[in-house]
N, C-alpha and C positions, 0 to 999 in steps of 0.2 A: 576601189573595190568595196569599201565599207558603205559608200553611198549607194552602190548598186544593190547590195544586200538590204540596205535600209529601204530602198524603193520597193523591193520585192516584199519586204515585211509590211510596208504600208498598203500595197495592193492586196495582200492577203487579209489585212485588217479591214479594208473597205469592202472586200467581197463578203466577209462574215457579217458586217453591218447590214449590207444590202440583203443578204439571205435572211437575217433575223427580221428586218423590216417587212420582207415578203412572206413572213409567217413560219419560217423554220424555227424549231425549238432552240432557244438560246443555250441550253445545257450542252447539247451535242455539238453545236457550232463553236462554242467557246473551247470545248475540249479539243476539237480539231485544230482551232487556232493555236492553242498552246503547243501542240505537237508540230504543226507545220512551221511555226516560227522557229522552233528549236532546230528542225531539219534544215531550213533555209540558212540559219546562222552557222551551220556546221557543227552543232553540238552532237556528240556521240550518243549512241543508243543507251549505253550504260548510264550516262549522266541524265538523259531524258527520263529514264524509268526511275532513277534513284533521287535526283535532285528536283525534278519538275513534277512528275506524276506523284511520286511518294512524298517527297519533301513538301511540295506545294499543297498537296491534298490534305496533309495533317497540320500544316503551319497555322491555319486559322480555325482549328477545331474548337477553340474556346468561344469563338463567335457563335457557332451553332448551339453551344450549351446555353449561352445567354438568350438566344432566340427561344429555346425550349421553355425557359423560366418565364419569359415575357408572355408567351402563348398560354402557359399554364395559368398565370395570374388572370389573363383575359377570360379563360374558360371558367374560373371561379366566379368572376364578376358576372358572367352571363348566367351560369347555372344556379347561383344564389338569388338571382333576380335583381341585383343591385343596378346593373347597367340599364335594364329595361325600365326600372323605376325612375332613374334619373332622367331618361329621355321623355317618358310620359309626363312627369311632373313639369318639366320645362315646357313641353308643348301646351299643357293646360294653362300655364302662366301666360303664354303668348296669346291665348284666346283665339277667336275666329278672325285673325288678321294674317293673311297668307304671307305677306312680306316679313312681318315680325316672326311668324312661325318658322319660316325658312332660315332666317338669321339666327334665331335662338337655337334651332337644331344644329346648325353649322357650328356655333360656338360650343354647345354642350358636347357634340361629337369630338371636337378638338380637345376639350378638357378630359373626356373619357380616354382618348388615345394618347394622353400624356403618360398613362400607365399601361394601357392595353396594347396588345401586339398580335398580329396574325390575321390571316384571311378569314378564319372561323369567327374571330371577334368582329371583324368588319361585317360579315354576313349577318351575325346575330343582332347587331345594332341596326343594320340596314333594313331588316325585315320589320323592325318597329318604326324606325324614323321615316323611311320612304313612304309607306302607306299613309302616315299622318300628313305629310306634305301633299301627296297626291289627292287625298280626300278633301283637301281644302282648295282643289282646283289648280294647284301649282303645276305647270307643264312639266312633263317628265324630263325634257332637255335642260330644265333649270334645277329640278329636284335632284337629279343624278349628280351633277358636279357640286351642288350645295353640300351634299353628304360626303362625297369622296374628297373634296377639298378640306372638309373638316377633319377627316382622318389624316390627311397629309399635314395639316397645321399642327396637330398634336405631336407628330413625329419630330418636330424641331427639338423638343426637350425630353423625348421618350428615353428612359434609361436603357431599355433593351436595344433600341437602335444605336445609341451611343456605345453600349458595350460591344455590339457586333463590329462597329467600325474602329474601335480603339486599337486592335492589333494592326489594322491597315495604316493608321495614321499615328505612328509612334510619338508619344509625348503629349497627346491631348488629355485634358482633364475636365471632369464634370464640376466646374467651379467658375467663379467670376475671374476675369471679365467676360469669358467666353459664354458662360451660361446666361449672363445678362443679354448678350447679343442674340443667342438662340431664342430667348423668350420674346425679344423684340421681333424676331423672324416669325414666331407663332402669331403675334398680334398683327403683323403686316399681312400675313396670308389670310387671316380671318377677315380683315378689312377689305382685302381684294375680293374675297368670296362674297362679302356683303355688297360690294359694288356690282359684282356680277349679278347677284340676286335682284338688287334694286333696279338696275338698268334694264335687265331683261323682263322683269315683271311689269315695269312701267311701260315698256314697249309692247310686250305680248299680251299683258293682262292675265287674268286667271280664268279657268274654265268652270262651268257649273257642276262638273262631275269629275271624278278621278280620271286622270289621263291614261291610266292603264288599269286593267282589271287585276287587282291584287287582293288576296285574302289576308287580312290582318291575323296575326297569331293570337291564340287564346291568352288573355291577360292574366298574369299571375298577381297574387297579393303583393302590394307595395312593401318594400323593405322600409325600416325606420329612416327618418331623415338623416340621422347622424351617420348612417352607412354611406351617404352620398360623398363623404370625404375620402372613402377608401381608395378610389382611383388615383388620387394624388399622393397617397402615403409613400410610394417608392421615391418620389421626387423629394418629399420632405425629409425622409430618412437619409438620403444621400447628401443633400445640401446641408441640413441642420445638424446631423449627427455623424456625418462622414462614414456612413456604412458602405460596405461593398454591395455590388448589384445583386448577387445571388441571395445573400442573407436578407436583403431588403425585400426581395420578392417573396421569400419564404415567410417573413413576418407579415407582409401584406395579405398573403393567402390565408394564414392562420387567423388574422384579425377579421377578414371577410367572413370566414366560416363561423367564427365565434359570435360575431355580432348579428348573424342571421340564424342563430341556432335555436331561437325560441320555438317550442313546439316540436323540436326534433331531438332524437336520442343521440348520445355520443357516437354510437356505432354508425348511425346514418350520416353524421358529419365526417366520420372517418372514411366511410364508403365514398362519399362525395370527394373527399381529398384525393383518394386513389383514382376515382373515375375521371376527374378533371385533368389529372396528370396524363393519363392515357389518351384522353380526347385532344390534348394539345398537339400530339405528334402529326396527325394528318394536316393540321394547319401549316406546319412549317416544312413539310417534305420538299416542296419545290425550292423554296428559298435556301434551305440547308444545302441542297445539291448545288445551287448556284454559288454559294459561298465556297464550297469545296473546289469547284472547277475554277473559280476566279482566283483562288489561292495558287492554282497551277499557273494561271496566266501571269500573276504578279511574280511568282518565282522565276518564270521564264524571262520576263522583262527585266529582272534584276541580275540576270547572268551577264558577265562581262561581254560575251559575244553579241548578245542581242542589244544590250544597252549601247555599246559602241556603234552598232549599225544604225540604230534608230536616232541617235543624237543629231547627226547632221541633217536628217530629214525633218524632224519635228522642231528643231531649235528655232527656225524662223517663224513658226506658227505659235508655239506655246509661250506663256508669259515668263518673264525673268525677274520681275520685281513686284512689289505689293500693288502699285497702281495698275500695272499691266494685268495683274491677276484679277483685280476688281472689274476692269473693263472687259477682259476676256469672258468672265462668267456673266456679266450683265448682258453682253451681246449674244453669246453662244450658249449660255447655260440653259435657257428655256427650250429652244428648238433642239438643242443637242441631247436633251433628256427624253424626247419622245421616241417611241418604238425602240427602246433600249439603245439609243444612239451612243455616240462616242464619249458622252459625258456621264454615262451611268456607270458608277464604280462597280456595281455588281452586274457586270456586263462587259462590253468592249472598253469601257472607260478604265478598267483595270490596267490596260496597257498604258494609257496616258498617265495614270497615277504612278506607275512604276518609273516612268521617265522623269516626271517632276520630282519624285523623291530622290532619284539617283542624281539629279542636277544639284540638289541641296541649296537652291537659291531662295526658296520661299519658306518661311517658318511653317512648320507642319500644322500647328494649331490654327494659324490664319488660313492655310489652305483648306483645312477641314471645315472651318467656319463658312467659307464662301462656297465650298462644294456641297454643303448641306442643303442649300436652297434648291439647286437642280435635283438633288436626291429626293427631297420630299415632293417636289413637283412630279417627278417620275412616278412616285408612289401614289399619286392622286389624280393625275391627268393622263398618263400613258395608258392607252387601251390594252397594252399587252400585260400590264400589271394585274395580278390575280384578283384583288378585290375591286379594282376599277372595272375589269372585264365583267365580273359578276354584277356590279351595279348597272352597267350598260345593258346587260342581258335581262336583268330583273325589271328594269323600267322600259325595256323595248325601244331604247333610243339607238339610232345608228351611230357608228363610230364617227362619221363625219359631223353629225349634229352635235355630238358630245364635244368633239375637239373645237368646233366653231364657237361653242358657248364658253368652254372652260379655258382653252389654251391661251387666249390673249391675256387673261387675268393671271394665269400661272406665270407667263413670261414677264408680266408687269411686276409680280411679286419678286421674281428672281432679280430683276434689274434694280428694284428699290433696295432689297436686302444686300445686294452687292455694293451699292453706293453707301449704305449705312455701315456696312462692314469695313469699308476703307476708312471712313471718317472716324469710326470708333476704335478700330484696331490696327489700321495699316499706316498711320502717319507717325 
């Protein structure tokens, strides 16, 4: 009987995956999945509304708060001009060498997104970085993933991303040896992006004019060079001084405003402090909703009724030791993260996570370390992701062209990081 229920749960899960791939909104589909799973498993209405919808909806509220502070810090870097200054200075150092320009912008974007977070942050950097690449004749189908993969690479060590996932993966910590591995993941993704840039530009060449018609934004006055260190202050404070994430972001915000205060009144800085806080909320609306709904899915998956029904169905498929976990993510992690596939935690992957956690066979920090690579790939290659979708639209690249250019190198990154993870952490 449990196997029959499990098969029905799996069918519901696959239907939701297919519906999301075909363009249905993931928020409503995942909400439906949480309720349908509970009904199939025989959970009563009172428990559905109290334990799954209410309990799951508030269980990971702390993740949404961390997202707000990450997006707030990003808005401060944007509106003080620090982020734009870093990008423009890096592009000038690269000179009129398209391959070097694309590689430098990819690297600098990754370093900026070590601290920045949110779709608004990605758009604000993109409207500076993409026209620079396009004006040097770099084809849009190369410029788009060069930028978006830089955003993804920074997410490996981004404190806001870590803080949002901490409630989902109990026991993970922002410290060595895990942090060392995440930093290696960042470097691997940058190198894979560089390989994508070099191979494609060597094969396709560059054009004599920008590949799309883009109007560059009005350039603001450059901020002092010492402000260029502000984007990595959150990481320094957490690693070096063991600060918590929210105080770290608050300190970084105040530093950014103080170090760019020359020529501005105290009241204008205070107004900007308030304005950037309010401006952060539109950035995180969609992802906050996804976190709330995924909390419901995880709460549903951890109920005894659903866990017992899913175990016999997924046991033959899911890994049960560290080596199997590395192989599983190396093979399935890349392809399984596209179009919010079954390995996207903030999506249908919430169901798989609940099963793996309930099994208790894989150390949670190791599981998070390996799951991080598909997570950052989804955030930089998946066309349904907010800032990736914006990048594709801005450069007028088709989804097919974007995936053909970026996806092989994203999958390569996931495979390499999975192998490194096993040899560093799993033996």
